[in-house]
N, C-alpha and C positions, 0 to 999 in steps of 0.2 A: 490518404495513408495507404502505404503498401500492405497488402494482405499478408499476414504472418500466421504464427501458431496461436491458436486460441488460448487465453489465459484468464485467471480469475484472481481477485484480491479481496481480502476481508478488512473492513474497518469496524473496529469495536470501540464505540464511544464511551462505554461504561468503564473500560480499563485503559483508555487513551492508547490504543494499540492498533497497529497495521500488521496483518499476517500475509506474508508472501509465500506462496506454495513453492515447494522445492523444484517442481518441473519448470517454473518461471526462472528460478535461479540457474538451473541446468541449461535452459535455452539461452540464457545470457553468458554462458560459458563458465558457470561456478565462480563468480568473482569473489575476492576476499573482502571487497568493499562495494557498497551500493549507495546511490544517491537518489532521494525521493524528491520529486518536483511537482509543483501544482501549476496548472495553467488556468487562471480563473476565467479568461476570455473564452477558451474552448471547453471549460468545465471538465478538465481531464487531469489525471495523475500520471506521471512518467517515472519509471524506475530504470536507471541505467548504471553501467559499471562505474565505480568510483575509484578513488585513490586515497591512500592514507594522507596524502599531502593537502586534501581539501577538508575544511573544518566541518562541513555539514554532511560528511559521508558516515555511514554506518558499517561497522565491521560485521561481517557474517560469521557466526559461530557454527561451523559445520558439525562440530561434535555434539551439538544440541539438536541437530536436525535428523537424528536417527529415528527409525520406525515411522517415517512418513510425516514427521512433524513440520510445521511451517516455520519460517523465519519470522520471529515476532520482534517488532520495533515499537517501543513505548515512547510517545512524544506528545505531551500535552499541547505544545505550541503547533505542531503539525495538525493535530486533530481540530484545534480551534480554527485554524486556517481553512480546513475543509468545511467546516459549518459557516464560515463567512462566505464561501463560494456557494454552498447549497444550504441556505438557512431553512428550507423546508425539512430537512432531515431531523429526526428526533434524536435528542442528545443521549438517550439511554438505550439506544438500538445498536445493532450490528448490521452492517450492510455488505453484500457481495457485489462487487464491480466487475464487469466483463471487459475484456480487452484483447490485445494482440501483442506477441513478441515479434518486433520487426526483424526479420532475419537479416543478417549481415550488418546490422546497425547497433547491436548490443543495447537495445532499448525496449522496454515494454510499456505500452500506453493503455490506460484504462479510462473509460468514459464515466463520468460522474452522473450523467443523465441516464435515467433508466436503471439506477442501482436498485438491487432487490433487497428489501428489509427482511431480515431473517428472524430476529428475536428482539424483545425489549427486556432490559435488565432493570433490577431494583437497586442497583449500586449507585454510587455518587453521580451527581450531575456534572456538567462540564467545568464548573467552578469549584468542584470538590466538596460540594455540600450535599 
Protein backbone atom coordinates (compact mmCIF):
# COMPACT_ATOMS: atom_id res chain seq x y z
CA UNK A 1 0.00 0.00 0.00
CA UNK A 2 1.24 3.47 -0.87
CA UNK A 3 2.05 5.58 2.16
CA UNK A 4 -0.50 8.30 2.76
CA UNK A 5 -1.85 10.57 5.43
CA UNK A 6 -2.24 8.90 8.84
CA UNK A 7 -5.86 8.46 9.90
CA UNK A 8 -7.95 6.79 12.56
CA UNK A 9 -11.43 5.31 12.81
CA UNK A 10 -13.55 4.38 15.83
CA UNK A 11 -15.88 1.38 16.02
CA UNK A 12 -18.32 1.45 18.94
CA UNK A 13 -20.03 -1.93 19.29
CA UNK A 14 -22.35 -0.81 22.10
CA UNK A 15 -24.03 1.67 19.74
CA UNK A 16 -23.39 -0.17 16.44
CA UNK A 17 -21.52 2.94 15.32
CA UNK A 18 -18.54 3.81 13.14
CA UNK A 19 -17.02 7.26 13.71
CA UNK A 20 -15.07 8.81 10.85
CA UNK A 21 -13.00 11.84 11.78
CA UNK A 22 -13.52 15.03 9.79
CA UNK A 23 -9.87 15.14 8.71
CA UNK A 24 -10.39 11.76 6.96
CA UNK A 25 -13.36 13.19 5.09
CA UNK A 26 -11.34 16.29 4.25
CA UNK A 27 -8.49 14.15 2.89
CA UNK A 28 -11.04 12.30 0.74
CA UNK A 29 -12.17 15.63 -0.73
CA UNK A 30 -15.25 16.14 1.51
CA UNK A 31 -17.48 13.73 -0.41
CA UNK A 32 -21.27 13.98 -0.14
CA UNK A 33 -21.46 10.17 0.01
CA UNK A 34 -19.09 7.52 1.34
CA UNK A 35 -18.91 3.78 1.01
CA UNK A 36 -17.69 1.48 3.82
CA UNK A 37 -16.14 -1.83 2.79
CA UNK A 38 -14.60 -4.76 4.66
CA UNK A 39 -11.85 -6.99 3.30
CA UNK A 40 -12.00 -10.11 5.49
CA UNK A 41 -8.86 -11.63 3.91
CA UNK A 42 -6.69 -8.64 4.79
CA UNK A 43 -8.68 -7.75 7.92
CA UNK A 44 -9.14 -4.18 6.78
CA UNK A 45 -11.84 -1.55 6.42
CA UNK A 46 -11.87 0.87 3.51
CA UNK A 47 -13.73 4.15 3.17
CA UNK A 48 -14.06 5.66 -0.27
CA UNK A 49 -16.02 8.32 -2.06
CA UNK A 50 -19.47 7.11 -2.96
CA UNK A 51 -22.40 8.22 -5.05
CA UNK A 52 -26.10 8.51 -4.38
CA UNK A 53 -26.53 6.00 -7.22
CA UNK A 54 -25.26 3.13 -5.06
CA UNK A 55 -27.51 1.54 -2.43
CA UNK A 56 -24.79 0.92 0.17
CA UNK A 57 -23.48 4.47 0.37
CA UNK A 58 -23.97 6.78 3.33
CA UNK A 59 -24.75 10.47 2.99
CA UNK A 60 -22.43 12.73 4.97
CA UNK A 61 -24.30 15.45 6.89
CA UNK A 62 -21.70 18.18 7.14
CA UNK A 63 -24.04 20.44 9.12
CA UNK A 64 -23.75 17.90 11.98
CA UNK A 65 -19.94 17.90 11.85
CA UNK A 66 -19.40 21.33 13.34
CA UNK A 67 -17.19 21.74 16.40
CA UNK A 68 -14.87 18.91 15.37
CA UNK A 69 -17.47 16.15 15.62
CA UNK A 70 -16.98 12.95 13.69
CA UNK A 71 -19.25 11.52 11.01
CA UNK A 72 -21.28 8.84 12.78
CA UNK A 73 -22.67 5.91 10.82
CA UNK A 74 -24.98 3.50 12.61
CA UNK A 75 -25.19 0.02 11.12
CA UNK A 76 -25.89 -3.14 13.07
CA UNK A 77 -25.14 -5.33 10.01
CA UNK A 78 -21.78 -3.64 9.35
CA UNK A 79 -20.71 -4.02 12.98
CA UNK A 80 -21.76 -7.68 12.97
CA UNK A 81 -19.62 -8.20 9.86
CA UNK A 82 -16.63 -6.71 11.70
CA UNK A 83 -17.13 -9.21 14.53
CA UNK A 84 -17.19 -12.06 12.03
CA UNK A 85 -13.80 -10.90 10.74
CA UNK A 86 -12.35 -10.29 14.24
CA UNK A 87 -14.20 -12.60 16.64
CA UNK A 88 -11.68 -11.80 19.38
CA UNK A 89 -13.10 -8.28 19.69
CA UNK A 90 -15.41 -7.72 22.65
CA UNK A 91 -18.97 -6.78 21.72
CA UNK A 92 -19.39 -4.07 24.35
CA UNK A 93 -16.16 -2.26 23.52
CA UNK A 94 -15.00 0.67 21.43
CA UNK A 95 -11.93 0.24 19.24
CA UNK A 96 -9.62 2.68 17.48
CA UNK A 97 -8.20 1.53 14.15
CA UNK A 98 -5.19 3.12 12.51
CA UNK A 99 -4.80 3.55 8.81
CA UNK A 100 -3.90 5.82 5.93
CA UNK A 101 -5.67 7.98 3.40
CA UNK A 102 -4.10 7.04 0.08
CA UNK A 103 -3.44 10.29 -1.71
CA UNK A 104 -4.76 10.52 -5.24
CA UNK A 105 -7.00 7.47 -4.80
CA UNK A 106 -9.79 8.97 -2.64
CA UNK A 107 -9.69 5.97 -0.31
CA UNK A 108 -8.79 5.44 3.33
CA UNK A 109 -7.72 1.99 4.53
CA UNK A 110 -7.70 0.89 8.18
CA UNK A 111 -6.14 -2.28 9.57
CA UNK A 112 -8.30 -4.31 11.94
CA UNK A 113 -5.25 -6.09 13.34
CA UNK A 114 -3.71 -4.18 16.20
CA UNK A 115 -6.91 -2.24 16.92
CA UNK A 116 -6.75 -0.45 20.26
CA UNK A 117 -9.56 -1.17 22.72
CA UNK A 118 -10.58 2.12 24.33
CA UNK A 119 -13.44 1.29 26.67
CA UNK A 120 -16.07 -1.26 27.62
CA UNK A 121 -19.73 -0.25 27.76
CA UNK A 122 -22.57 -1.67 29.83
CA UNK A 123 -25.05 -1.16 26.97
CA UNK A 124 -26.77 -3.85 24.88
CA UNK A 125 -24.83 -6.69 23.35
CA UNK A 126 -24.59 -7.23 19.59
CA UNK A 127 -27.99 -8.97 19.43
CA UNK A 128 -29.69 -6.09 21.26
CA UNK A 129 -30.05 -7.82 24.62
